[in-house]
matplotlib code that plots the C-alpha trace (Angstrom):
import matplotlib.pyplot as plt

x = [-13.4, -15.4, -19.2, -20.2, -21.8, -18.8, -16.3, -18.0, -18.3, -14.6, -13.7, -15.5, -13.2, -13.5, -14.6, -11.5, -12.7, -10.5, -7.5, -4.3, -5.8, -6.2, -6.3, -5.1, -1.9, -0.8, -0.2, -1.7, 1.2, 0.4, 0.3, 3.4, 2.5, 2.6, -0.1, -0.9, -1.6, -5.0, -4.8, -7.6, -7.4, -9.9, -10.4, -13.0, -13.9, -14.7, -18.4, -17.8, -18.3, -16.1, -14.8, -13.0, -11.4, -9.3, -6.1, -5.9, -9.4, -10.3, -13.7, -14.9, -17.8, -19.0, -19.3, -20.8, -21.1, -18.9, -17.7, -14.1, -11.6, -10.5, -7.3, -6.1, -4.8, -7.2, -5.7, -5.8, -5.3, -6.8, -9.1, -10.7, -10.4, -10.2, -10.7, -11.4, -15.0, -15.1, -18.8, -17.8, -14.9, -13.4, -15.9, -15.7, -13.1, -14.9, -14.1, -15.3, -15.2, -14.0, -15.5, -19.0, -19.4, -20.4, -19.4, -18.3, -17.8, -14.8, -13.5, -13.5, -10.3, -8.6, -6.7, -5.9, -2.8, -1.5, 1.6, 4.7, 3.9, 0.2, -0.9, -2.3, -3.9, -3.7, -6.4, -5.0, -7.4, -5.3, -1.8, -0.4, -2.9, -3.9, -5.6, -4.0, -6.4, -5.9, -5.7, -9.3, -10.5, -12.1, -10.6, -9.8, -8.2, -4.9, -4.7, -1.3, 0.1, 3.2, 6.1, 6.0, 7.1, 6.3, 3.3, 1.9, 2.1, -1.6, -3.9, -1.9, 1.7, 1.3, 3.8, 4.9, 8.4, 9.8, 8.9, 7.2, 5.7, 7.1, 6.7, 7.8, 8.9, 8.9, 6.3, 4.0, 4.9, 8.6, 8.7, 8.4, 11.4, 13.2, 11.3, 12.9, 11.7, 12.0, 10.9, 9.0, 8.5, 5.2, 6.0, 9.4, 8.9, 12.2, 12.5, 15.2, 16.1, 16.2, 16.7, 15.6, 13.2, 12.4, 9.1, 8.5, 7.0, 7.0, 8.4, 9.4, 9.9, 11.1, 9.1, 10.3, 13.1, 14.1, 14.7, 12.8, 13.8, 12.4, 12.1, 12.1, 12.4, 14.0, 14.5, 14.1, 16.6, 15.5, 17.0, 16.6, 17.5, 17.9, 16.2, 18.5, 21.9, 20.8, 22.9, 21.4, 21.6, 21.1, 19.4, 20.7, 18.3, 19.3, 17.7, 17.5, 14.0, 14.4, 11.8, 8.1, 7.6, 5.5, 5.1, 1.8, 0.7, 1.8, 4.3, 6.3, 6.3, 8.8, 8.4, 7.2, 10.8, 12.2, 14.7, 13.1, 11.5, 9.0, 9.1, 8.3, 10.9, 9.9, 10.6, 9.2, 9.4, 6.7, 6.7, 5.8, 2.4, 1.7, 2.2, 1.0, 3.8, 4.9, 6.8, 8.0, 8.0, 11.5, 12.5, 15.3, 17.6, 17.5, 21.0, 22.9, 20.6, 20.6, 17.3, 15.9, 13.6, 10.3, 9.9, 6.7, 5.0, 4.7, 2.1, 0.7, 1.6, -0.7, 0.2, 3.6, 2.2, 1.4, 0.7, 2.3, 1.2, 3.4, 1.9, 2.9, 6.3, 7.7, 8.2, 5.2, 3.2, 0.5, 1.1, -0.8, -1.7, -4.8, -5.0, -4.7, -2.6, -0.2, 0.8, 4.6, 7.0, 9.8, 12.3, 11.8, 10.3, 7.5, 4.6, 1.0, -1.9, -4.2, -7.8, -11.0, -13.8, -14.0, -11.0, -11.3, -9.1, -10.3, -10.5, -12.6, -15.6, -14.7, -14.8, -11.5, -8.7, -6.9, -4.8, -6.9, -6.0, -5.1, -3.8, -5.8, -3.9, -3.6, -6.0, -8.7, -8.3, -8.7, -11.1, -11.3, -8.3]
y = [15.7, 14.1, 14.4, 18.0, 17.3, 15.2, 17.8, 20.6, 18.7, 17.8, 21.5, 21.8, 21.9, 18.8, 19.4, 20.1, 18.3, 15.3, 16.7, 15.6, 12.5, 9.1, 5.4, 4.5, 2.7, 5.7, 7.9, 11.2, 13.6, 17.0, 16.9, 18.5, 21.6, 20.6, 20.4, 18.0, 19.1, 19.1, 15.6, 13.2, 9.6, 6.8, 3.7, 1.0, 0.2, -3.2, -2.7, -2.3, 1.5, 3.3, 6.6, 9.6, 12.1, 15.3, 14.9, 18.6, 19.2, 15.6, 16.1, 12.8, 11.2, 7.7, 7.2, 3.8, 0.4, -2.2, -5.8, -4.8, -6.1, -3.5, -5.4, -5.0, -1.8, -0.4, 0.0, 3.4, 3.8, 5.8, 7.8, 4.7, 2.6, -1.2, -4.1, -7.8, -8.5, -10.7, -11.7, -15.0, -17.0, -15.7, -12.9, -10.0, -7.3, -4.1, -0.4, 2.9, 5.8, 8.8, 11.3, 9.8, 7.8, 4.7, 1.2, -1.1, -4.8, -6.2, -9.7, -12.3, -12.6, -13.2, -9.9, -6.7, -4.5, -1.7, -1.6, 0.3, 3.2, 3.3, 2.9, -0.6, -2.8, -6.6, -9.0, -12.2, -15.1, -18.1, -18.7, -18.6, -16.6, -12.9, -10.2, -6.8, -3.8, -0.1, 1.8, 3.1, -0.5, 0.1, -1.6, -4.9, -7.3, -8.9, -12.4, -13.4, -16.8, -17.0, -19.2, -22.8, -23.4, -19.8, -18.4, -15.3, -14.8, -15.3, -12.9, -9.8, -9.3, -8.9, -6.3, -4.5, -3.4, -1.5, -3.4, -6.3, -8.2, -10.0, -13.8, -16.7, -20.3, -22.9, -23.6, -20.8, -21.7, -21.0, -23.5, -26.2, -25.1, -22.2, -19.6, -17.8, -14.3, -12.9, -10.1, -11.2, -9.1, -10.3, -8.7, -10.3, -13.4, -12.7, -13.8, -12.2, -13.8, -11.3, -13.4, -16.2, -16.2, -12.5, -11.1, -7.8, -5.0, -2.3, -1.4, 2.0, 2.9, 6.4, 7.9, 6.6, 4.5, 1.0, -0.2, -0.5, -0.7, -3.7, -3.4, -6.8, -8.7, -12.1, -13.8, -10.4, -8.7, -5.7, -5.1, -2.9, -4.3, -2.6, -4.8, -3.7, -4.0, -6.5, -4.4, -4.8, -2.6, -4.3, -2.3, -3.3, -3.4, -1.6, -4.3, -8.1, -8.5, -7.1, -5.7, -6.7, -9.6, -7.8, -10.7, -10.5, -7.4, -3.8, -3.2, -0.5, 2.2, 4.1, 7.9, 9.4, 10.2, 6.9, 8.5, 7.2, 4.0, 3.8, 0.5, -1.0, -2.2, -4.8, -3.6, -6.8, -10.5, -11.0, -14.7, -14.2, -15.9, -14.2, -10.5, -8.2, -7.4, -3.8, -1.9, 1.6, 3.4, 3.8, 6.0, 4.5, 6.4, 4.3, 5.5, 4.8, 2.3, 4.3, 4.0, 6.8, 5.6, 7.5, 6.5, 8.4, 6.3, 3.1, 0.6, -2.8, -4.8, -7.8, -10.4, -8.6, -5.9, -2.2, 0.2, 3.5, 6.0, 8.9, 12.2, 14.2, 15.8, 12.9, 14.7, 13.6, 10.4, 8.6, 5.2, 2.8, -0.7, -2.4, -0.1, 3.3, 5.7, 8.6, 11.6, 11.9, 14.6, 12.5, 15.5, 16.5, 13.2, 15.2, 12.8, 13.1, 10.7, 10.9, 9.9, 10.6, 11.1, 9.7, 7.9, 4.1, 1.3, -0.9, 0.0, -3.1, -1.2, 2.5, 3.0, 4.8, 4.9, 1.5, -0.9, -0.2, 3.5, 4.9, 8.5, 9.9, 11.8, 15.6, 15.8, 14.4, 17.3, 20.0, 22.7, 21.1, 22.8]
z = [-10.4, -7.6, -7.8, -6.8, -3.5, -2.3, -3.5, -1.7, 1.6, 1.6, 1.8, 5.1, 8.1, 10.3, 13.9, 16.1, 19.2, 19.9, 17.9, 19.3, 20.9, 19.5, 20.2, 23.7, 22.9, 20.7, 23.6, 24.8, 24.1, 22.6, 18.8, 17.2, 15.2, 11.6, 9.0, 6.2, 2.6, 1.1, -0.4, -0.9, 0.3, -0.3, 1.8, 2.4, 6.0, 7.5, 6.9, 3.2, 3.1, 0.5, 2.0, 0.6, 2.9, 2.9, 5.0, 5.7, 6.9, 7.9, 6.2, 4.7, 2.9, 2.2, -1.5, -1.8, -0.1, -1.9, -1.5, -1.1, 1.5, 4.1, 4.6, 1.0, -0.6, -3.2, -6.6, -8.3, -12.0, -14.8, -12.6, -11.1, -8.0, -8.5, -6.1, -6.0, -5.1, -2.0, -2.2, -3.8, -5.1, -8.3, -8.5, -11.0, -10.5, -9.8, -10.3, -9.0, -11.5, -9.4, -11.8, -12.2, -9.0, -11.0, -10.1, -13.0, -13.4, -15.2, -15.9, -13.2, -11.2, -7.9, -7.7, -9.7, -9.9, -12.1, -14.4, -13.2, -15.6, -14.6, -18.2, -17.8, -15.2, -14.8, -13.6, -12.2, -13.1, -12.2, -10.9, -14.5, -16.5, -16.4, -18.5, -19.4, -19.9, -20.4, -17.0, -17.5, -17.7, -21.1, -24.2, -25.7, -23.1, -23.8, -22.4, -21.0, -20.0, -17.8, -18.9, -17.9, -14.3, -13.1, -11.2, -9.7, -6.0, -5.4, -3.7, -2.6, -3.5, -7.2, -8.3, -11.5, -12.4, -15.3, -18.5, -16.7, -13.9, -10.8, -11.0, -8.9, -9.2, -6.5, -3.8, -2.7, 0.9, 1.3, 4.2, 1.6, -0.4, -2.0, -4.0, -7.0, -7.8, -11.3, -13.6, -16.7, -19.8, -21.3, -24.6, -25.2, -22.9, -21.2, -17.6, -15.4, -12.1, -9.3, -6.1, -3.8, -0.9, -1.1, 0.2, -1.6, 0.4, -2.3, -5.7, -7.1, -10.8, -11.8, -14.6, -17.9, -16.3, -17.4, -13.9, -10.7, -7.0, -5.0, -1.3, 0.3, 3.6, 4.1, 7.4, 9.2, 6.9, 4.8, 1.4, -1.7, -5.1, -8.5, -11.1, -13.9, -12.2, -9.5, -7.0, -3.5, -0.5, 2.9, 5.7, 9.1, 12.0, 15.2, 17.3, 17.4, 16.1, 12.6, 10.3, 10.0, 7.7, 5.1, 2.7, 0.8, 2.8, 2.4, 5.2, 3.7, 1.0, -1.2, -1.2, -4.5, -5.6, -4.3, -2.0, 1.2, 2.2, 5.1, 7.0, 10.4, 12.8, 15.4, 18.9, 20.5, 19.5, 16.8, 17.6, 21.3, 21.7, 25.0, 24.1, 21.3, 18.8, 18.7, 16.0, 15.3, 12.0, 10.4, 7.4, 5.4, 3.1, -0.1, -1.2, 2.1, 3.7, 7.0, 8.9, 11.1, 13.7, 14.5, 18.1, 18.6, 15.8, 17.9, 16.7, 17.5, 14.4, 14.5, 12.0, 11.7, 9.3, 9.1, 6.3, 5.1, 2.4, 1.2, 0.4, -2.8, -2.3, -0.4, 2.9, 4.8, 5.2, 7.1, 8.6, 10.7, 11.7, 13.2, 16.2, 14.7, 12.6, 12.6, 10.5, 10.2, 8.9, 7.4, 7.6, 11.2, 12.4, 14.0, 14.7, 15.7, 15.9, 12.9, 12.6, 10.6, 13.1, 16.6, 18.2, 18.6, 19.6, 16.8, 13.1, 12.5, 14.0, 13.8, 10.0, 10.2, 7.6, 7.4, 5.2, 2.1, 2.0, -1.4, -2.0, -5.0, -7.7, -7.8, -10.7, -8.5, -6.2, -8.8, -7.5, -4.1, -2.4]

ax = plt.figure().add_subplot(projection="3d")
ax.plot(x, y, z, "-o")
ax.set_aspect("equal")
plt.show()
């Protein structure tokens, strides 16, 4: 449960002025008539303010001021939010206890990510060493060392799969040579090769399953690979510019049941130095590989990245980039601009929802509607 004052405030309807309008490039068309569920989302803005907001009412509160990067997805596990402190090099990993509102300090590290089953979290301390902790961050740490010749991705792009962690061999910069991607089981030491030169954009592990799905891009091609069978599905782009790079950033997301994958399709040349790159949201069927374009969700994808977060149930999502965000119905493809507060063309100064957005679990919403 969130602290009482915050919880009460989030049930207050957000002012309706400005509804249906948004950032200039998003267009001024009337908003389709669909609603979002009463789900809580947390994010940190570019001034370091940690927000929590209700997607249905658009009520929001600032919980704290933190040294967390707004460009990185916040990690949610065990009723806490985790992030890498950016106040100095190799600073402590910090956490925000959603129930108490207290900020804690954990071990020093460059990045933090959760296990596929959500029961553990990992703090990356060097390219080849990390710490495993219970999801709540409390307990005896288990120190792990990667096999010789393998390394973590560095910074963002640390991923978990069923029974293990994604690791790499070869140069961090793929332009200097091929990179091999593998799944490492830290308990058995087994390393399973998955593929070469794959930039992961998201992973999905069904509850209790012994396999995961990896969504990746490589040279503008989008693919989905099963870590158990190594069977891969290639998603064909309907235009010449392919899908956004993704890489170490979050440029796509599996739905909660894994049946859909939200990605961004380049509609302009992302390498054009004279014009801003544009993309549209696409919803991919993970069984057939067929993409459905969401033409109304058109975004400026600076640095070839965007973000998407699915809501419980897997039929609706919010997606955005540096210039703004949308709410989308994945079944009907109905789309409308979405914002907390006053519209702005620049999330760097508006304090609005951004790349760091994290959907909070249903247990957090208990008693808050």
